[in-house]
TORBADO-679291 format. One line per 10 residues: number of its first residue (from 0); their letters; for each residue x, y, z of C-alpha. Coordinates in pm, whole numbers. Last residue first. Layout:
N
NUM	A	X,Y,Z  ...
This chain:
199
198	FMVGAFDMPH	-27270,7385,-2339  -26900,7391,-2251  -26793,7173,-2546  -27002,7377,-2782  -26827,7694,-2648  -26492,7544,-2706  -26589,7471,-3066  -26709,7836,-3122  -26406,7957,-2955  -26171,7763,-3186
188	KAGKSCNCAV	-25952,7516,-2998  -25588,7571,-2917  -25619,7506,-2545  -25964,7540,-2442  -25932,7313,-2137  -25630,7473,-2009  -25789,7820,-2055  -26097,7723,-1863  -25938,7547,-1567  -25701,7837,-1524
178	CAVVLNSPWN	-25953,8105,-1518  -25988,8355,-1816  -25874,8696,-1883  -25931,8801,-2270  -25704,8875,-2539  -25776,8924,-2922  -25822,9285,-2898  -25506,9334,-2700  -25314,9225,-3000  -25128,8901,-3001
168	SGGLAIPIVH	-25293,8782,-3314  -25486,8455,-3405  -25376,8237,-3697  -25521,7898,-3589  -25192,7811,-3375  -25224,8165,-3232  -25555,8080,-3088  -25853,8301,-3173  -25987,8416,-2825  -25621,8434,-2693
158	DVHYKEGLGA	-25627,8365,-2331  -25420,8542,-2039  -25451,8318,-1740  -25544,8378,-1389  -25431,8318,-1034  -25476,8622,-819  -25842,8566,-800  -26094,8542,-1077  -26479,8494,-1010  -26630,8245,-1235
148	QCWYCKGHQA	-26798,8371,-1564  -26747,8057,-1736  -26590,8165,-2049  -26457,8542,-1986  -26375,8450,-1629  -26489,8716,-1389  -26326,9040,-1253  -26574,9280,-1388  -26490,9156,-1760  -26418,9519,-1847
138	VGQALIDDPG	-26200,9570,-1531  -26017,9236,-1634  -25964,9378,-1991  -25830,9704,-1852  -25585,9525,-1630  -25459,9308,-1925  -25431,9619,-2149  -25239,9781,-1850  -25007,9494,-1813  -24875,9537,-2163
128	YRGEAGRKRA	-24955,9389,-2513  -24790,9296,-2835  -24881,9237,-3191  -24833,8975,-3471  -24804,8604,-3415  -24524,8388,-3574  -24481,8133,-3292  -24159,8291,-3178  -24335,8612,-3149  -24600,8467,-2934
118	QRCRVEARAM	-24341,8318,-2696  -24186,8684,-2674  -24517,8835,-2600  -24580,8579,-2324  -24242,8638,-2159  -24281,9022,-2183  -24624,9007,-2026  -24488,8804,-1737  -24214,9044,-1681  -24441,9347,-1689
108	EPHLRRYERR	-24678,9167,-1443  -24384,9106,-1206  -24269,9457,-1198  -24045,9506,-868  -23928,9146,-884  -23862,9148,-1267  -23680,9478,-1238  -23463,9320,-949  -23385,9034,-1171  -23309,9245,-1475
98	WAMKQEKHRR	-23059,9473,-1279  -22893,9170,-1130  -22867,9024,-1493  -22710,9356,-1621  -22446,9366,-1328  -22342,9021,-1378  -22304,9053,-1761  -22139,9372,-1751  -21820,9296,-1963  -21991,9031,-2162
88	YSARSYARKQ	-22281,9262,-2234  -22047,9539,-2346  -21870,9300,-2586  -22196,9187,-2748  -22296,9547,-2782  -21979,9641,-2943  -21995,9365,-3186  -22352,9438,-3275  -22251,9835,-3325  -21968,9714,-3550
78	DRHAAQYAAS	-22186,9471,-3749  -22443,9770,-3806  -22198,10036,-3895  -22202,10033,-4281  -22573,9953,-4284  -22673,10217,-4057  -22464,10492,-4244  -22607,10379,-4584  -22964,10405,-4433  -22895,10745,-4267
68	YASDYTNDRY	-22727,10863,-4580  -23033,10786,-4807  -23266,10944,-4550  -23068,11276,-4537  -22982,11330,-4903  -23311,11489,-4983  -23220,11771,-4745  -22987,11934,-4983  -22856,12237,-4794  -22577,12292,-5054
58	YFALRRARHT	-22308,12250,-4768  -22509,11991,-4592  -22536,11795,-4915  -22165,11826,-4985  -22077,11698,-4637  -22318,11412,-4680  -22141,11309,-5009  -21799,11310,-4842  -21938,11104,-4563  -22095,10846,-4794
48	DPDMAYALRR	-21772,10836,-5024  -21550,10794,-4724  -21700,10476,-4575  -21484,10298,-4331  -21206,10561,-4315  -21477,10839,-4265  -21635,10658,-3976  -21266,10595,-3819  -21190,10959,-3858  -21523,11063,-3697
38	AARQCDRCQS	-21470,10815,-3406  -21105,10965,-3360  -21233,11318,-3353  -21512,11217,-3098  -21252,11055,-2873  -21030,11376,-2892  -21333,11601,-2822  -21400,11417,-2497  -21705,11199,-2458  -21993,11284,-2195
28	QLGDAARRDP	-22096,11612,-2381  -22112,11925,-2178  -22388,12146,-2029  -22327,12036,-1675  -22668,11861,-1633  -22667,11731,-1994  -22937,11827,-2240  -22754,12146,-2363  -22469,11964,-2489  -22145,12161,-2554
18	GFHERDSPMP	-21828,11965,-2652  -21572,11869,-2406  -21197,11933,-2376  -21185,12328,-2468  -21559,12374,-2366  -21475,12312,-1999  -21461,12007,-1750  -21104,11964,-1698  -21009,11626,-1802  -21007,11274,-1642
8	VGCKSCPKM	-20930,10979,-1884  -21190,10732,-1912  -21139,10673,-2283  -21514,10651,-2372  -21708,10822,-2091  -21449,11083,-2049  -21355,11173,-1696  -21454,11508,-1567  -21223,11743,-1346
């Protein structure tokens, strides 16, 4: 017996009740055939013209329709997907938050990079980076601060050479590793202005 992932009803795990799926461990899809038929009927009822045109394009082997159908399908079902995602999050909020806390505990560098990238996106900066980019930059700097050449310990800051406030990006090419004192002193100054203050 195998429960359907959508309706939860246990059914015999055979081709009569579940469609084939070579990627699955048991070779069967997770949703039963009845749930899939209901989903297809709902999609057709929401936008019959698009689905009718898609069937005709498939019959006549017209591949030029694929991109137009994909755009129309996504536009028709975007609100439905968002509503389902919000409802799913509300149902499993505690579990998802526990997973997130455990992930952040096991991958602190990745969590910090995600926070910095989110803050940069809020400020309108382009680009993103990961922990590997920061590690590579630290190796390239031989474990020293980019500005004062002091040795870096476990406490360091990721600094934007051209500050985001002055139009700098969030790509790895605009990032350096700096000590806490230099990054706090630099703030949103241009690198040439900050170098003049240092010397």
